[in-house]
C-alpha positions in Angstrom: 69.1 36.1 -8.8 67.0 32.9 -9.2 63.3 33.0 -9.7 61.6 30.4 -7.5 58.2 28.8 -8.3 55.3 28.6 -5.9 54.4 25.0 -5.0 51.9 23.6 -7.5 49.1 23.6 -4.9 50.0 27.1 -3.9 50.0 28.3 -7.5 46.5 27.0 -8.0 45.3 28.4 -4.7 46.8 31.8 -5.6 45.0 31.9 -8.9 41.7 30.9 -7.3 42.1 33.3 -4.5 42.8 36.3 -6.6 39.7 35.6 -8.8 37.1 34.2 -6.4 37.8 34.2 -2.6 37.4 37.9 -1.9 34.2 39.6 -3.0 35.6 43.2 -2.7 39.0 44.3 -3.8 39.3 46.9 -1.0 39.7 44.0 1.4 43.4 43.8 0.5 44.2 46.8 2.6 42.4 45.3 5.6 44.5 42.1 5.2 47.8 43.9 4.9 47.1 46.2 7.9 46.0 43.2 9.9 49.3 41.4 9.1 51.3 44.5 10.1 49.4 44.6 13.4 50.2 40.9 13.9 53.9 41.7 13.3 53.9 44.2 16.1 51.9 41.9 18.4 54.6 39.3 18.0 57.2 41.6 19.5 54.8 42.2 22.4 54.6 38.4 22.9 58.3 38.0 22.8 58.8 40.8 25.3 56.7 38.8 27.8 59.4 36.1 28.0 62.5 38.0 26.9 63.8 40.3 29.6 66.1 42.0 27.1 63.1 43.3 25.2 61.1 46.3 26.4 57.8 46.9 24.6 57.4 50.6 24.3 54.0 50.9 22.5 54.8 54.5 21.3 57.6 53.1 19.0 55.3 50.9 17.0 53.0 52.0 14.2 51.8 51.2 10.7 52.0 53.7 7.8 50.2 53.8 4.5 51.9 55.7 1.7 50.2 56.3 -1.7 52.3 57.5 -4.6 50.2 58.5 -7.6 53.1 59.5 -9.8 54.7 56.0 -9.6 51.4 54.1 -9.1 52.6 52.5 -5.9 51.0 51.9 -2.5 53.2 51.1 0.4 52.3 49.6 3.8 55.1 50.0 6.3 55.3 48.5 9.8 57.7 48.5 12.7 56.9 45.0 13.7 59.0 41.9 14.2 60.1 41.5 10.5 61.0 38.3 8.6 64.3 36.5 8.0 65.2 35.2 4.5 64.0 31.7 5.5 60.7 33.1 6.8 60.1 35.1 3.6 60.5 31.9 1.7 58.5 29.6 4.0 55.7 32.1 4.8 55.3 33.9 1.4 56.4 31.1 -0.8 53.9 28.6 0.5 50.4 30.0 0.3 48.1 29.3 3.3 51.0 28.7 5.6 50.3 31.2 8.4 53.1 32.5 10.5 50.6 34.1 12.7 48.8 30.9 13.3 52.0 29.0 14.2 53.1 31.9 16.5 49.7 31.9 18.2 49.9 28.1 18.8 53.4 28.4 20.3 52.3 31.2 22.6 48.7 30.4 23.3 49.3 29.9 27.0 50.6 33.4 27.5 48.5 36.5 28.2 48.5 39.3 25.8 47.1 40.5 22.5 45.4 38.1 20.2 46.9 37.4 16.8 44.5 38.1 14.0 45.8 36.1 11.1 45.1 32.4 10.9 45.1 31.2 7.3 48.0 32.8 5.7 46.2 33.9 2.5 45.5 37.5 3.3 48.8 38.8 2.0 48.1 37.4 -1.4 44.9 39.5 -1.7 47.3 42.2 -2.7 47.5 40.6 -6.2 43.9 41.6 -6.8 45.0 45.2 -7.2 48.8 45.0 -7.9 50.9 43.7 -10.8 53.9 43.5 -8.7 54.3 43.0 -4.9 57.6 43.8 -3.2 58.4 43.0 0.4 61.5 44.3 2.1 61.9 43.0 5.7 64.4 43.1 8.5 63.8 40.6 11.3 64.4 41.2 15.0 67.8 39.8 15.8 68.2 38.9 12.1 71.3 39.0 10.0 70.1 41.7 7.6 67.3 42.8 5.3 65.9 40.8 2.4 63.6 41.6 -0.5 60.9 39.2 -1.7 59.2 40.1 -5.0 56.5 38.5 -7.2 54.3 39.3 -10.1 51.8 36.7 -9.2 51.5 33.0 -10.0 54.6 32.9 -12.2 56.8 32.8 -9.0 59.0 35.0 -6.8 62.6 36.1 -6.1 64.4 36.7 -2.9 67.6 38.8 -2.5 69.5 40.8 0.0 68.4 44.4 0.5 69.0 47.5 2.6 66.8 48.5 5.5 68.0 50.3 8.6 65.3 49.4 11.2 63.5 46.2 12.1 60.1 45.9 10.3 58.5 45.2 7.0 57.7 47.4 4.0 55.2 46.1 1.4 55.0 48.0 -1.9 52.2 47.3 -4.4 52.6 48.4 -8.1 48.9 49.2 -8.6 47.3 47.9 -11.8 46.3 50.2 -14.6 42.6 50.9 -14.9 40.4 48.8 -17.2 36.9 49.1 -18.5 35.6 47.0 -15.6 37.8 48.2 -12.8 39.0 51.5 -11.4 42.3 50.9 -9.6 43.1 54.6 -9.2 40.9 54.6 -6.1 43.6 52.7 -4.2 45.9 55.6 -4.8 43.4 58.2 -3.7 44.1 59.6 -0.2 40.4 60.1 0.7 39.4 56.6 -0.5 42.3 55.0 1.4 41.3 56.9 4.6 37.7 55.7 4.2 38.8 52.0 3.8 41.1 52.2 6.9 38.2 53.7 8.9 35.8 51.1 7.7 37.9 48.0 8.3 40.8 48.9 10.6 39.6 51.8 12.7 40.1 49.8 15.9 43.5 48.2 15.2 45.4 48.8 18.4 48.4 50.5 16.9 48.5 53.9 15.1 47.8 53.8 11.3 49.5 56.9 9.9 49.1 58.7 6.6 50.3 62.0 5.2 47.1 64.0 4.9 46.7 66.9 2.5 45.7 70.2 4.1 45.5 73.8 3.1 46.7 77.0 4.8 47.1 80.7 3.9 50.3 81.4 2.2 52.8 83.3 4.3 52.3 87.0 3.8 48.9 86.5 2.0 45.4 87.3 3.2 43.5 85.3 0.5 45.9 82.9 -1.3 46.0 79.3 0.0 48.6 76.6 -0.4 48.4 72.8 0.1 50.7 70.9 2.4 50.9 67.5 3.9 50.8 66.6 7.5 51.2 63.1 9.1 48.0 62.1 10.9 46.8 59.0 12.8 43.8 57.7 10.8 42.4 55.1 13.1 40.7 55.5 16.5 42.7 52.6 18.1 40.8 52.2 21.3 37.2 51.2 20.5 34.3 52.3 22.7 33.4 48.7 23.5 36.7 48.0 25.2 36.3 50.9 27.6 34.7 50.5 31.0 31.0 51.5 31.1 31.8 53.8 34.0 34.0 55.9 31.8 31.4 56.4 29.1 28.5 58.9 29.0 25.3 58.9 27.0 27.0 61.5 24.7 29.8 59.0 24.0 27.3 56.4 22.9 25.4 58.9 20.8 28.6 60.1 19.1 29.5 56.4 18.3 26.0 55.8 16.9 26.3 58.9 14.7 29.9 58.1 13.6 29.0 54.6 12.6 26.0 55.9 10.6 23.5 53.6 12.3 20.8 56.2 11.8 19.9 59.9 11.5 18.1 59.8 14.8 19.4 59.4 18.4 19.5 56.0 20.0 16.6 55.5 22.5 18.7 53.1 24.5 22.2 51.6 24.4 23.3 48.2 25.6 27.0 47.6 26.4 28.0 44.0 26.8 31.3 42.5 28.0 30.9 38.7 28.1 33.7 36.5 29.4 32.4 33.0 29.7 31.8 30.1 27.3 32.4 32.6 24.6 34.2 35.9 24.9 32.9 39.0 23.1 32.1 42.7 23.5 29.1 44.4 22.0 27.5 47.8 21.8 23.9 47.7 20.7 21.4 50.4 20.1 17.6 50.6 20.1 16.8 53.4 17.6 14.5 56.2 18.4 12.7 56.2 15.0 11.8 53.6 12.5 14.1 53.6 9.4 12.3 54.7 6.3 12.9 51.3 4.6 12.3 49.1 7.6 9.3 47.3 6.3 10.7 46.8 2.8 12.6 44.1 1.1 15.6 46.4 0.8 16.1 46.6 4.6 18.9 44.3 5.8 19.1 43.3 9.5 22.4 42.6 11.2 25.2 43.8 13.4 28.7 44.8 12.4 31.0 41.9 13.2 34.6 42.5 14.3 37.3 39.9 15.0 39.8 41.6 17.4 38.9 45.0 16.2 39.0 44.2 12.5 35.7 44.5 10.6 34.7 41.2 9.1 31.1 41.8 8.1 29.0 44.9 7.7 25.7 43.1 8.4 25.8 39.8 10.3 22.1 38.8 10.2 22.7 35.6 12.2 23.4 37.6 15.3 19.9 39.0 15.5 16.5 37.2 15.5 14.0 38.7 13.1 11.8 40.1 15.9 14.8 42.2 17.1 15.9 43.2 13.6 15.5 46.9 14.5 18.6 46.8 16.8 21.8 48.4 15.5 25.3 48.0 16.7 28.4 45.8 16.6 30.0 42.7 18.1 33.7 42.1 18.5 35.0 38.6 19.5 38.2 36.6 19.4 36.3 33.3 19.7 34.7 33.2 16.3 35.7 30.7 13.5 36.2 32.6 10.2 36.4 31.3 6.7 39.5 31.6 4.6 38.7 35.1 3.3 37.6 36.4 6.7 34.6 37.9 4.9 32.0 35.4 6.2 31.4 33.7 9.4 31.3 29.9 9.8 28.1 28.8 11.4 29.5 27.4 14.6 28.6 27.0 18.3 30.2 30.3 19.3 28.1 32.3 16.9 24.9 30.7 18.2 25.9 31.3 21.8 26.6 35.0 21.1 23.3 35.4 19.2 21.4 33.7 22.0 23.0 35.9 24.6 22.4 39.1 22.6 18.7 38.3 22.2 18.4 37.8 26.0 20.2 41.1 26.7 17.9 43.0 24.3 14.8 41.5 25.9 16.1 42.3 29.3 16.7 45.9 28.3 13.3 46.3 26.8 11.7 44.9 30.0 13.7 47.3 32.1 12.6 50.2 29.9 8.9 49.0 30.1 9.1 48.8 33.9 11.1 52.0 34.7 10.7 54.3 31.7 7.1 53.7 30.4 6.9 56.8 28.2 10.2 55.9 26.5 9.1 52.3 26.0 5.8 53.4 24.5 7.7 55.6 22.1 9.8 52.5 21.1 6.6 50.3 20.8 4.9 52.8 18.6 7.9 52.5 16.2 8.7 48.8 16.5 5.8 47.1 18.3 4.5 45.7 15.0 7.8 43.8 14.6 7.4 42.2 18.0 3.8 41.2 17.2 5.1 39.7 13.9 7.7 37.8 15.9 4.9 36.3 18.0 3.1 35.1 14.9 6.2 34.1 12.9 7.8 30.6 13.0 4.6 29.0 14.2 4.7 31.0 17.4 8.0 29.6 18.6 9.0 33.0 20.1 5.7 33.9 21.7 6.8 33.1 25.2 9.8 35.4 24.7 7.8 38.3 23.4 4.3 38.2 24.9 5.3 40.3 28.0 6.7 43.0 25.7 3.4 43.6 23.9 1.1 46.6 24.4 -2.6 47.0 23.4 -5.0 49.9 23.9 -7.4 49.3 26.8 -11.1 50.3 26.8 -10.9 50.9 30.5 -7.5 52.6 30.9 -7.8 54.6 27.7 -4.1 53.9 27.1 -1.7 51.1 26.1 -1.5 48.3 28.6 0.4 45.0 28.9 -1.2 41.6 29.0 0.0 41.2 32.5 -1.7 44.4 33.6 -4.9 43.3 32.0 -5.0 39.9 33.6 -4.0 41.3 37.0 -7.2 43.3 37.3 -9.6 40.7 35.8 -12.6 40.0 38.0 -12.6 36.5 39.4 -15.7 35.4 37.4 -14.2 36.7 34.1 -13.3 33.7 31.9 -11.6 35.3 28.9 -9.3 38.1 27.8 -11.6 40.0 25.5 -10.5 41.9 22.4 -12.1 43.8 19.5 -10.6 44.5 16.1 -11.0 47.5 13.8 -9.3 50.1 11.7 -9.0 52.6 14.6 -9.8 53.0 18.3 -12.7 55.3 17.4 -14.2 52.7 15.0 -13.9 49.9 17.6 -15.6 52.0 20.3 -18.7 52.2 18.2 -18.9 48.5 17.4 -22.2 46.9 18.4 -20.4 43.7 19.4 -18.7 45.3 22.4 -22.0 46.2 24.1 -22.5 42.9 26.1 -18.9 42.7 27.3 -18.8 46.4 28.2 -22.1 46.1 30.1 -20.4 43.5 32.3 -17.7 46.0 33.1 -15.0 43.8 31.5 -12.0 45.4 29.9 -11.5 45.1 26.2 -8.3 45.2 24.3 -8.5 47.2 21.0 -6.5 45.7 18.2 -6.0 48.1 15.4 -3.1 46.7 13.3 -3.5 44.0 10.7 -1.0 41.7 12.5 -2.7 41.9 15.9 -5.3 39.2 15.7 -2.9 36.8 14.0 -0.5 37.2 16.9 -3.3 36.8 19.4 -4.6 33.6 17.6 -1.0 32.2 17.7 -0.7 32.9 21.4 -4.2 31.4 22.2 -3.7 32.0 26.0 -1.9 34.2 28.4 -1.4 33.0 31.9 -4.0 30.3 31.3 -6.6 32.8 30.1 -8.0 32.3 26.6 -8.2 35.2 24.2 -11.8 35.8 23.0 -13.0 38.1 20.3 -16.2 40.2 21.1 -17.4 39.0 17.7 -16.9 35.3 18.4 -19.9 32.9 18.6 -19.9 32.3 22.4 -18.8 35.2 24.6 -19.0 33.1 27.8 -21.2 35.7 29.5 -24.5 33.8 29.7 -25.6 31.7 32.6 -27.2 28.4 31.9 -30.7 29.9 32.3 -29.8 32.7 29.9 -28.5 30.2 27.3 -31.9 28.3 27.6 -33.8 31.5 27.0 -31.7 32.3 23.9 -32.2 28.8 22.5 -35.9 29.2 23.1 -36.0 32.5 21.2 -34.2 31.0 18.3 -36.6 28.0 18.2 -39.6 30.4 18.5 -38.4 32.4 15.5 -36.8 29.6 13.5 -39.0 30.0 10.5 -38.3 33.7 10.2 -34.5 33.2 10.7 -34.5 30.3 8.2 -36.3 32.4 5.6 -33.9 35.3 6.1 -31.0 32.8 5.8 -32.4 31.5 2.5 -32.4 35.1 1.2 -28.7 35.5 2.2 -27.6 32.0 1.0 -23.9 31.9 0.5 -23.4 35.2 2.4 -24.0 34.1 6.0 -24.0 30.6 7.6 -27.1 31.4 9.7 -29.3 34.1 11.1 -30.0 34.0 14.9 -31.1 36.0 18.0 -28.2 38.0 19.4 -26.9 37.6 22.9 -24.5 40.6 22.7 -26.5 43.5 21.2 -28.2 46.0 23.5 -29.0 49.2 21.5 -28.1 48.2 18.0 -30.5 46.2 15.7 -28.0 44.0 13.9 -24.4 42.8 13.7 -22.2 40.2 12.3 -20.4 37.6 14.4 -18.2 34.7 13.3 -17.8 31.0 13.8 -14.5 29.2 13.5 -10.9 30.4 13.5 -11.1 33.0 10.7 -12.6 36.3 11.8 -13.9 39.1 9.7 -10.8 41.2 10.3 -8.5 38.2 9.3 -10.6 37.8 6.2 -10.0 41.4 5.2 -6.2 41.2 5.9 -5.8 37.9 4.0 -7.8 39.1 1.0 -5.7 42.3 0.8 -2.6 40.3 0.2 -1.2 40.2 -3.4 -2.1 36.5 -3.6 -5.7 37.4 -2.9 -6.6 34.1 -1.3 -10.4 34.7 -1.3 -10.7 33.6 2.3 -14.2 33.8 3.8 -15.1 33.9 7.5 -18.2 32.0 8.6 -20.4 35.0 9.2 -23.5 34.9 11.4 -26.2 37.6 11.1 -27.4 38.4 14.6 -30.7 40.2 15.3 -31.5 42.2 18.4 -34.9 40.9 19.5 -35.3 43.8 21.8 -35.0 46.4 19.0 -38.1 47.8 17.2 -36.6 46.6 13.9 -37.3 43.0 15.0 -41.0 43.7 15.2 -40.9 45.0 11.7 -39.2 41.9 10.5 -41.9 39.7 12.2 -44.7 41.7 10.6 -43.2 41.6 7.2 -42.7 37.8 7.5 -46.4 37.4 8.3 -47.8 39.8 5.8 -45.3 41.0 3.1 -42.4 38.7 2.0 -41.2 41.2 -0.5 -40.7 43.8 2.2 -38.9 41.2 4.4 -36.5 40.6 1.5 -35.9 44.4 1.4 -35.4 44.6 5.1 -33.1 41.6 5.1 -30.9 43.1 2.4 -30.7 46.4 4.2 -29.8 44.8 7.6 -27.1 42.6 6.0 -25.5 45.6 4.2 -25.7 47.7 7.3 -23.9 44.9 9.2 -21.2 44.9 6.4 -20.7 48.6 6.7 -20.3 48.4 10.5 -17.5 45.9 10.0 -15.8 48.0 7.4 -16.6 45.5 4.6 -17.6 46.6 1.1 -21.3 46.5 0.1 -21.5 43.9 -2.6 -23.9 45.9 -4.8 -23.8 49.7 -3.9 -26.4 50.6 -6.6 -28.9 48.1 -5.3 -28.2 49.2 -1.8 -29.0 52.9 -2.6 -32.2 51.7 -4.5 -33.3 49.8 -1.4 -32.8 52.8 0.8 -34.9 54.9 -1.6 -37.6 52.3 -1.8 -38.0 52.2 2.0 -38.2 56.0 2.1 -41.1 56.4 -0.3 
């Protein structure tokens, strides 16, 4: 029996593949099972054009047989088999795929899709085996043949005995080393887990002899172990069934079986696309937020299958960041895979699928918002922050996609409302969409800055999350209506006559305000008469893009950017405190200094900002009391 050498290029490729192409050794079982499935598919294809062949699906299966005593793992199939010439040409030349050639010859026919394309998957067996033995008998062949190899040193082919058509691959599993535990590939439970993980939806039965226990005959307490052949894989995946056949319970069971979360899915999305790109998907919107969702450890992505074979556990490219909470899977025959089938090549098909999935998710959320408001609010309470971040992220490139999905608490409705609902009930004379920021709804309701807007009867959106105002600033407008903070310099509420009156008041009290400003040099940009206060004596407003709430958020970041908003101290000229300020300015500058410090610190506390010198602040309070 002559030992034949792999071609030089094939030998180098084999060495490289064993050491570097596959990142996980368990992948070998996925590849060998996929090849076995292909072998059965080829009989199906031939039956389409050969009237002498009858494809009886019940006759075809794959069986996995571990043998711990002899350290062998066998993968047996009842597929088309290989002739001597095919064993030599397909297994002796690495990266020559019989599946790809068969697919090209039969691509015009309807039927199952052939999984293998590159012809390297078989050789992944050498990652875990010292010796690989293949015994195969081809359909209409002249007998059975054995191909055997210990790796890159070459292979042998000789006649063998096999009664039925098909292929048996036997791996002599390597001994354990300090770095690797190869025993796991002989363990029944581990093998079942790998099959369920990667090959659960192979369309043919994958069988194994499973260890069970039972009472010994004639005994009430003594058990014995026995083996029973079982089908390990599910075969028909949920996504290939008609939606009309499935219930909510079916989707919930699938969600639980795939370990997408410990909760129930709030909504499921079942997609069967047959157009520019063909794919099926089952997606879930979770009920609860994962514990690690806002941590670096959280990994977005959907499970990716190619014709029922798991390719990636988390394909992040299928989901935009703003929909990273979505769980589920995608199965497609249109995708271009790399040589190891572990990673996806970034191609047009992938982008088309991702774009379509994002559109379907948005559509489902809009439907939920319209028809199941309570359920949508439950979703938004869990994941609304991520939608707002999506509006802000990437320089606002997704704001048009997401803005209609946002909810904010309304001062009028006393509940969450959409931007569309807010705009639809704006009075004709109202120029802006008004909002106020704060740590909580209760805190915002007490803000002095809301008084003028509330007096007009205008609705105010309450922003309580740190991302809120950044998202609003990125949007700038909604349906041609600008967003306007109740703390901004110009509220747009005054008539021209009222503006002239305010200007006159500022001019009349210019010396007082300038003096107070000098006392607060570096803390505020100016002191002025307030147009927004009604009952409160003082407040802070801002000029420019950075607001007080944004200042707090940015300075709380680890980088501590020391951002400062341009603060304006506003005085209510109708409040009794203003008369005290005027009197102190005329008769007691020391007292005015005390009053100014107290009012400034009071304004800081209202905004939730820290008092710069708490000890001095308490001393000032004591001084004014005595």
